[in-house]
N, C-alpha and C positions, 0 to 999 in steps of 0.2 A: 719461283713463287716468292712473294714478299716474306721476309724473315719474321715480320710481326704476325703474319697470319699463321705461321707454324705453331704459335703458342695457343691458338684458340681451342683446338681439341683438348689439349692438356688442361686448360682453364675450365672447360665444361665438365670434364671428368672430375676434377678437384671439387667443383661446386656441388655436383651430385653426391659425391662421397661425403662431403661435410654435411649436406642436408640430411643424408641418411643417418649419420652419427648423431645429429641433433635429435632426429625423430626417435632413434633407438635409445636415447637417454645418456649418451656419452658425455654430453655437455652438462655442466652443473646447473640445476634448477634453483635459482636464487630465491624463489618464492618459499622454499622450505626453510630458509634461514630464519624466517619470522615466527615459525611455529614453536620454536624452543627459545624464543628471545626472553631474556630475564631483565628486570628493571635494573638500571645502574644505580649505584649509591648516590644519595643526594649530594649536591654541591655544598661544601662546607667552607665558609669564608673565615679568614683569620680573625682571631679575637681582637686584634689591634685595629680592625676596620672602623671606619666612621659609620655608625649605624644610621645616621640621618641621610646618608647617600644611598642606602640600600633598603628598598621597601618592596612589598608585593605589587607587581604590575597589575595582576588580576586577583584581588582578594576573594576568597571563597568563604561563605558563611559556614559556621560550625555545623556539621551534619547532625550532631546530637540535638541541637536546638531545633533544626528543621524537622527532624523526626518527631520530636515531642509535639510540635505544633500541628503536624499532619495527623498524628494519632488523635489529638484532641479534637480536631475538626471532623475526623471521620466518626468519632463516637457520637457527637451531637451535631447534626446538620441544622443550620439556621433555616427558618422558614423562608420560602422564596416569595418575592413580591408577585402578585397575580395581576396587578393593574396593567402590566404590559403583556404577560403571557396569555391572559384570558381575553385580551382585546378591549379591556375596559379603559376608557379615556375620561379623565376627570375634566369637568369644566373649570375655567379659571376661578369662578366664584360659585360655590354651592352652599345651600342652607342645610343646617342640621336642627333637629328639634327633639326635645325630650320633655313631655308634659307641657307646661307653659313657658319653658325656657327655649329660646332660639338663638342661634349664632351662625356666623358665616365661616366657611373654610375656603381659604384662598390658596391657589396653587403657586405660591411664591414664598420664600423665606421671610422672616420678620424684618430683616434688614431692607428688603425691597418694599414691603407693605407699609412700613412706618411713614415714609414721606408721603405716601398716598393718603394716609389718615390725616396727616397735617394739612395737606392740600384740601381735603374734603372739609375739614373744620373751618378753614379760612374761606373757602368758596361759598359755604352756606352761612357764613357770619354767625357761627354758633357762640362766639364769645369764649375764647379759650381762657380758663381760669388757672389751669395747671397743666404742665406738660412734663412728664417724668419718663425719660427714655429707659432708665434701668428697670422701672416697674411696668413698662408698656402701657402707660395710662395717659390719656388726654381728657381732662375734666373740662366740661363746658357748662354753660348755663342751662342747657336742655337735657344733656345726657353725658354719660361717661363712656368714652371709647376705650376699650381694653383689647390689647393685642398679646398673644402668646403663641408659642410654637404648637403646631398641631401634632397629632400622633404620627402621621405619615411624614417621612423625611422630606424636607424642602417645602412644606406647607405651613400655613399659619391659620390661627383662629382669631376672629374679630367679633367683639360683642358691643352692643349698644345697650347700656343699662342705666337704671336710676334706682338706687336703693336695693340692688340685687335683683330687680325685675327687668325683663326685656322691654325696651321702648320700641314698639313695633314700627312706628313711623320712621324713626331714625334708622332702624335696621333695613327697612325697605329702601330708603333713599341711599344708604351706603351700598347696598347690594347693586343698585342701578349704577351708582357712580363707579364702583370697582369693576363691574361687568363691562363698562365701556372702555376699559383699559386691558392691557395684557402684561404678562411678566416682562416681555422684551421692551415695553415702553416705560417700565418702572425706573426710577432714578435711585440709586443706592445712596445711603447717607452715612454719617459717622457712626451709625449704630451697627455697622457691619462687625465691629469688634465686640458688640454686646447683643448677640442674637438671642439671648435667653434660651440657649440650647442646654437646658437642664434635664433633658430626657435621659432616662435610663434605658437599658437594652431589654427588649422583649426576649423572654427565655422560653424554650420548650424543655420540659423536664419530665422524668419518669418517676412516679410514685408507686412502688410495687410493680404491678402489671398494668397500671393505668398511666396514660400520658395526659399532660395538661400544659397549658400556656400560662405563663405569669406575665401579665401586662401591667407595667408601672404607671397606670392611669386610673382615675376614679371610674366606677362602673357606669355612670351615666354617659360619660364621654365615649367609653368603649361601646356601649349599647347603641348610641347614635351612629357611630361609624359603621359598625357591623350591620345595623338595620339598613343603612344606605347601600352598602356594597352587596349584601345578600339579595336585596331587591333588584339590583342591577344584574348580578351574575348568576344567581340560582333561579334560572328561568327555562331550563331545558328539561322537558318532561321525560321521565324515565332515566335521566342521568343525574341531574341535580336540580332541585326545585324547592323553593321556600313555600311551606304549607301554612304556617301560622307564626305569629309573634305575640309574646306576652310581656309587655313592658313592666308590669307590676312585679313579676318574678324574674325578669331579665332572662327570658328563655326564647329560643327559636326552635320550631319543629321543621325539619327539612327532610326531603326524600332524596336519598343519595345512593349512587352505585359505588360501592367500595372498590379499592384497588384489587382486593382478592377476587371479587366478582368480575371485574373488567379483565383481569389477567388469566382467567380460566381458558385453557386450550380446548380444542374441539373434542379431544378424547375425554377430558374431565366432564365436559358438558354432556356427552353421550351417556356416560355411566353415572350421571347425577340424576336425582329426582327432578331437578329443574332443568329443562332443556333450553330455557331461555335465560339470558343474563338479566338479573332482577335487581332493582334498587330496594332500599329499605328505609324505614323511618328512624331518624336519629334526632335526639334533643341536644341542642347546643346551649349549655348552661353557663351563665356568667355569675360568679360568686364574688361579692365585695370582700376584700381583705385589707382593711385599713385604706391607704391611699393607692392600693393596687387592686387588680382584678384577676381572678382565676377563670380561665376558659376550659371547660370540659365537654367532651362528646359522650353522650350516654345512649346506649342502644335502646330504642323504643319498639323493636320488632322481635320476632322469634327467629330471625335469621342470625347466622354467626357473625360476630363483630370482633375481629382479632385485635390485639394491641397494635399491630402494624397498620391495620385499617384506621384505628383510632388516631394514631400519630399522623397518618397521611391527611386525614380530614382536618385535624387541628392545625397542621402546618398550612394547609390551603386557606383556611379561614383567617388564621393569624397573619397570613401574608397581606391581607387587606390593610393592615395597620402599620405596615413598614414603609 
């Protein structure tokens, strides 16, 4: 027999024996080493080192600062924009009206709209008498073209006026001119650094048990925007519906299913007097407060209207203005 073959039985026995030892735990399981691992002391560099040569490779922000910001954000959630979430799509040019005052809302920032106004005035040979970029004013022999940032981010308001009154023919022509263009065709100008972004932030705040929105815009502008978007979005019978508008008192009457009602589970419905999910009438009230407007939601029905319901509705409506 070959001498090399004599060692095969011995090798097999040894392998089986070792496998049994490993299975029975005779070999040290290194996974247990990490269960009692303790952090090593940090590396300390000599005081004589050149500090400019040693910096953090991956700097980490201070946890205290992050925690404070997270807590603040959790306490007051900003209203969410509904133009996207609700499927509303704004036209590039839309008209707003309050009483005998009319203006245009353009879905582009002022830096993009300004050169279009200049081109409009030149193409119609209106005779430009003054062009003031910082004031957003192009004065012509027929009307004054005024430009300012709209309430919704990234949009602009355009007016054709003479003596504070709307010049309807001018506004009609400008609406047609701007409507033939789009934001992608706009040419930016040097006014990009002077976009008149003087807007303040819309705020949702709690006053006692009541929630309200503080909108840093005059009540007429707020009324026109909400009137436009409520007419577009509050059109679902039994869920949300615009019932009436009162421009004199700056109020809207809506039929709305609150979050409390929508979130009722089957068991709550069975043991409730109302076996169907029901909407209720609520008044949306705009109150002028200097140069800003206060938006409130007031229960106009006998059904329960909790502070959470009030806040949810105010956030939804205020979202049209962001």
